[in-house]
LOLUMKOL-133254 format. One line per field, with one value per atom (N, C-alpha, C): x, y, z; residue number from 1; residue in one letter; atom name. Coordinates in steps of 0.1 Angstrom, whole numbers. Layout:
<recs>
east c(X  ...)
north c(Y  ...)
up c(Z  ...)
k c(NUM  ...)
r c(A  ...)
a c(CA  ...)
</recs>
This chain:
<recs>
east c(-23  -30  -43  -53  -67  -68  -76  -77  -89  -89  -100  -100  -112  -114  -126  -126  -138  -141  -154  -158  -168  -165  -173  -181  -194  -203  -210  -210  -216  -229  -239  -252  -255  -266  -268  -265  -272  -270  -262  -259  -252  -242  -233  -223  -224  -221  -221  -207  -204  -191  -195  -190  -192  -180  -181  -169  -168  -156  -153  -141  -143  -132  -132  -120  -117  -113  -121  -118  -112  -99  -92  -82  -73  -64  -55  -52  -43  -51  -64  -71  -80  -82  -91  -86  -73  -68  -73  -75  -80  -94  -103  -116  -117  -108  -107  -104  -95  -91  -103  -112  -123  -133  -135  -144  -138  -125  -118  -120  -119  -121  -135  -145  -159  -161  -156  -158  -152  -139  -132  -140  -147  -155  -169  -172  -185  -196  -193  -203  -205  -216  -219  -230  -236  -247  -241  -238  -230  -237  -238  -243  -232  -231  -221  -228  -224  -230  -220  -224  -216  -218  -225  -229  -217  -206  -194  -183  -186  -177  -177  -166  -166  -162  -155  -150  -148  -151  -148  -142  -132  -126  -129  -125  -127  -122  -110  -104  -113  -120  -129  -141  -146  -158  -154  -141  -137  -137  -135  -136  -149  -160  -173  -176  -171  -173  -165  -153  -144  -149  -158  -162  -176  -185  -199  -201  -194  -196  -194  -183  -180  -191  -195  -205  -219  -223  -235  -235  -224  -222  -224  -223  -225  -238  -248  -262  -262  -252  -252  -254  -252  -253  -246  -244  -239  -250  -255  -265  -258  -262  -256  -266  -262  -271  -264  -273  -269  -258  -260  -250  -254  -244  -247  -250  -257  -260  -248  -237  -225  -219  -219  -214  -224  -237  -247  -246  -243  -241  -231  -220  -209  -214  -220  -226  -236  -245  -255  -250  -240  -234  -229  -224  -218  -228  -241  -251  -252  -246  -247  -261  -270  -284  -291  -286  -292  -286  -274  -267  -269  -271  -271  -283  -287  -298  -291  -295  -290  -302  -302  -313  -309  -319  -315  -311  -317  -315  -310  -301  -295  -306  -316  -328  -334  -335  -341  -332  -319  -310  -311  -312  -314  -327  -338  -351  -349  -342  -341  -334  -325  -319  -329  -338  -347  -359  -363  -375  -371  -380  -377  -376  -366  -365  -376  -380  -392  -387)
north c(-75  -71  -78  -71  -77  -85  -96  -105  -102  -107  -105  -118  -123  -134  -132  -139  -139  -153  -157  -170  -169  -176  -175  -188  -185  -196  -193  -202  -200  -208  -201  -207  -206  -210  -211  -198  -187  -175  -164  -167  -156  -162  -154  -158  -149  -155  -148  -147  -135  -133  -130  -138  -136  -129  -118  -111  -113  -115  -117  -109  -102  -95  -80  -75  -61  -58  -50  -46  -32  -31  -18  -17  -8  -6  -18  -25  -37  -49  -50  -62  -59  -47  -44  -51  -52  -59  -74  -80  -94  -94  -85  -84  -80  -71  -67  -79  -88  -100  -109  -110  -119  -113  -100  -94  -96  -94  -96  -110  -120  -134  -136  -131  -133  -127  -115  -108  -116  -120  -128  -141  -146  -159  -156  -143  -139  -140  -139  -140  -126  -120  -106  -103  -113  -112  -116  -106  -108  -103  -112  -108  -108  -97  -95  -96  -106  -108  -102  -92  -85  -89  -100  -104  -105  -110  -112  -101  -90  -80  -70  -68  -60  -45  -43  -29  -28  -15  -12  2  4  17  22  34  40  32  25  17  5  -1  -11  -7  5  11  13  17  20  8  -4  -16  -17  -14  -16  -5  7  18  15  8  5  -6  -15  -26  -26  -17  -17  -14  -4  -1  -12  -19  -31  -42  -44  -54  -50  -38  -33  -32  -29  -29  -43  -53  -67  -72  -64  -68  -75  -71  -77  -66  -69  -60  -66  -57  -61  -58  -68  -67  -69  -61  -62  -67  -75  -80  -82  -82  -86  -77  -64  -54  -52  -51  -47  -32  -27  -12  -4  -8  0  1  -10  -11  -3  -5  2  17  22  37  42  35  39  40  30  30  41  42  52  66  69  83  87  77  79  78  75  75  62  51  38  33  35  30  35  47  52  45  38  32  17  11  -4  -8  -20  -27  -32  -27  -32  -38  -51  -57  -65  -69  -76  -90  -98  -112  -116  -126  -130  -135  -142  -147  -135  -124  -112  -107  -107  -103  -113  -126  -136  -132  -130  -127  -114  -105  -92  -96  -105  -110  -118  -125  -134  -126  -115  -108  -101  -101  -94  -79  -73  -59  -52  -40  -33  -23)
up c(-78  -91  -91  -95  -96  -109  -108  -119  -128  -140  -150  -158  -161  -170  -178  -189  -198  -201  -200  -203  -215  -226  -238  -239  -243  -246  -260  -269  -282  -282  -288  -290  -305  -309  -324  -331  -327  -335  -327  -315  -307  -298  -293  -283  -271  -259  -246  -241  -236  -229  -215  -205  -191  -186  -180  -175  -160  -155  -141  -137  -126  -119  -123  -126  -128  -142  -149  -163  -163  -165  -165  -176  -176  -187  -189  -178  -179  -185  -183  -187  -199  -203  -215  -227  -230  -242  -243  -231  -232  -237  -232  -237  -252  -256  -270  -279  -274  -282  -283  -273  -274  -284  -284  -295  -309  -310  -323  -328  -319  -323  -328  -320  -324  -338  -340  -353  -364  -362  -372  -375  -366  -368  -374  -376  -382  -371  -359  -348  -343  -348  -346  -336  -331  -321  -308  -300  -288  -275  -265  -252  -242  -235  -225  -211  -203  -190  -179  -172  -162  -148  -146  -132  -123  -128  -119  -121  -128  -130  -118  -111  -99  -102  -113  -116  -131  -136  -150  -150  -158  -160  -173  -176  -189  -201  -198  -208  -212  -201  -204  -212  -208  -216  -230  -232  -246  -255  -249  -257  -264  -257  -262  -273  -270  -280  -293  -291  -302  -311  -306  -314  -319  -313  -317  -332  -337  -351  -361  -359  -367  -366  -353  -351  -357  -356  -362  -377  -382  -397  -403  -395  -400  -394  -393  -388  -375  -366  -353  -342  -330  -319  -307  -297  -284  -274  -268  -257  -244  -233  -221  -210  -201  -191  -177  -167  -153  -147  -150  -143  -129  -120  -107  -107  -97  -97  -98  -92  -93  -107  -114  -128  -137  -135  -143  -142  -130  -128  -137  -139  -147  -162  -167  -180  -182  -172  -173  -173  -165  -165  -179  -186  -200  -211  -208  -218  -226  -221  -227  -229  -220  -222  -234  -240  -252  -264  -262  -274  -274  -262  -261  -253  -256  -248  -236  -224  -211  -204  -201  -195  -183  -174  -162  -164  -173  -174  -188  -189  -201  -210  -205  -214  -221  -214  -221  -232  -230  -241  -253  -250  -261  -269  -261  -268  -276  -273  -281  -294  -294  -307  -315  -309  -316  -322  -316  -321  -334  -344  -357  -354  -361  -360  -368  -362  -368  -378)
k c(1  1  1  2  2  2  3  3  3  4  4  4  5  5  5  6  6  6  7  7  7  8  8  8  9  9  9  10  10  10  11  11  11  12  12  12  13  13  13  14  14  14  15  15  15  16  16  16  17  17  17  18  18  18  19  19  19  20  20  20  21  21  21  22  22  22  23  23  23  24  24  24  25  25  25  26  26  26  27  27  27  28  28  28  29  29  29  30  30  30  31  31  31  32  32  32  33  33  33  34  34  34  35  35  35  36  36  36  37  37  37  38  38  38  39  39  39  40  40  40  41  41  41  42  42  42  43  43  43  44  44  44  45  45  45  46  46  46  47  47  47  48  48  48  49  49  49  50  50  50  51  51  51  52  52  52  53  53  53  54  54  54  55  55  55  56  56  56  57  57  57  58  58  58  59  59  59  60  60  60  61  61  61  62  62  62  63  63  63  64  64  64  65  65  65  66  66  66  67  67  67  68  68  68  69  69  69  70  70  70  71  71  71  72  72  72  73  73  73  74  74  74  75  75  75  76  76  76  77  77  77  78  78  78  79  79  79  80  80  80  81  81  81  82  82  82  83  83  83  84  84  84  85  85  85  86  86  86  87  87  87  88  88  88  89  89  89  90  90  90  91  91  91  92  92  92  93  93  93  94  94  94  95  95  95  96  96  96  97  97  97  98  98  98  99  99  99  100  100  100  101  101  101  102  102  102  103  103  103  104  104  104  105  105  105  106  106  106  107  107  107  108  108  108  109  109  109  110  110  110  111  111  111  112  112  112  113  113  113  114  114  114  115  115  115  116  116  116  117  117  117  118  118  118)
r c(M  M  M  D  D  D  T  T  T  F  F  F  A  A  A  V  V  V  H  H  H  R  R  R  S  S  S  D  D  D  F  F  F  E  E  E  Q  Q  Q  F  F  F  S  S  S  T  T  T  L  L  L  Q  Q  Q  L  L  L  H  H  H  G  G  G  F  F  F  L  L  L  D  D  D  A  A  A  H  H  H  T  T  T  A  A  A  P  P  P  E  E  E  L  L  L  E  E  E  K  K  K  H  H  H  F  F  F  E  E  E  T  T  T  L  L  L  I  I  I  S  S  S  E  E  E  G  G  G  R  R  R  Y  Y  Y  K  K  K  I  I  I  I  I  I  V  V  V  N  N  N  F  F  F  E  E  E  N  N  N  L  L  L  N  N  N  Y  Y  Y  I  I  I  S  S  S  S  S  S  A  A  A  G  G  G  L  L  L  G  G  G  V  V  V  F  F  F  M  M  M  G  G  G  K  K  K  I  I  I  E  E  E  N  N  N  V  V  V  R  R  R  N  N  N  N  N  N  N  N  N  G  G  G  D  D  D  I  I  I  K  K  K  M  M  M  C  C  C  K  K  K  M  M  M  T  T  T  P  P  P  K  K  K  I  I  I  F  F  F  R  R  R  V  V  V  F  F  F  D  D  D  L  L  L  L  L  L  G  G  G  F  F  F  P  P  P  A  A  A  L  L  L  Y  Y  Y  D  D  D  I  I  I  V  V  V  D  D  D  E  E  E  E  E  E  E  E  E  R  R  R  A  A  A  K  K  K  F  F  F  L  L  L  F  F  F  E  E  E  K  K  K  P  P  P  S  S  S  S  S  S)
a c(N  CA  C  N  CA  C  N  CA  C  N  CA  C  N  CA  C  N  CA  C  N  CA  C  N  CA  C  N  CA  C  N  CA  C  N  CA  C  N  CA  C  N  CA  C  N  CA  C  N  CA  C  N  CA  C  N  CA  C  N  CA  C  N  CA  C  N  CA  C  N  CA  C  N  CA  C  N  CA  C  N  CA  C  N  CA  C  N  CA  C  N  CA  C  N  CA  C  N  CA  C  N  CA  C  N  CA  C  N  CA  C  N  CA  C  N  CA  C  N  CA  C  N  CA  C  N  CA  C  N  CA  C  N  CA  C  N  CA  C  N  CA  C  N  CA  C  N  CA  C  N  CA  C  N  CA  C  N  CA  C  N  CA  C  N  CA  C  N  CA  C  N  CA  C  N  CA  C  N  CA  C  N  CA  C  N  CA  C  N  CA  C  N  CA  C  N  CA  C  N  CA  C  N  CA  C  N  CA  C  N  CA  C  N  CA  C  N  CA  C  N  CA  C  N  CA  C  N  CA  C  N  CA  C  N  CA  C  N  CA  C  N  CA  C  N  CA  C  N  CA  C  N  CA  C  N  CA  C  N  CA  C  N  CA  C  N  CA  C  N  CA  C  N  CA  C  N  CA  C  N  CA  C  N  CA  C  N  CA  C  N  CA  C  N  CA  C  N  CA  C  N  CA  C  N  CA  C  N  CA  C  N  CA  C  N  CA  C  N  CA  C  N  CA  C  N  CA  C  N  CA  C  N  CA  C  N  CA  C  N  CA  C  N  CA  C  N  CA  C  N  CA  C  N  CA  C  N  CA  C  N  CA  C  N  CA  C  N  CA  C  N  CA  C  N  CA  C  N  CA  C  N  CA  C  N  CA  C  N  CA  C  N  CA  C  N  CA  C  N  CA  C  N  CA  C  N  CA  C  N  CA  C)
</recs>
């Protein structure tokens, strides 16, 4: 069985989730729990780092779609960074770049939270 892990880091105004391994139907509930914890703590500015994610299934993608409305309704967002080309292709095929900020570097994702919205 492939493994999956989430490492959380909290900064002043935002939290980062670093994903590791394989995000599929068996492991998606773990990611969902992390999002639910952040939301229950009132942490709505979330950066997801995909640098160490090797695989994502539709169940994994569904976690992001299932949480974004709640996060944005609380003046937050989910920014995504450091996707490998293979992972980005999956997100791109499903139109995620039109819905989410997907950037190369975590620092850029932090900057997007810090800049005033127009």
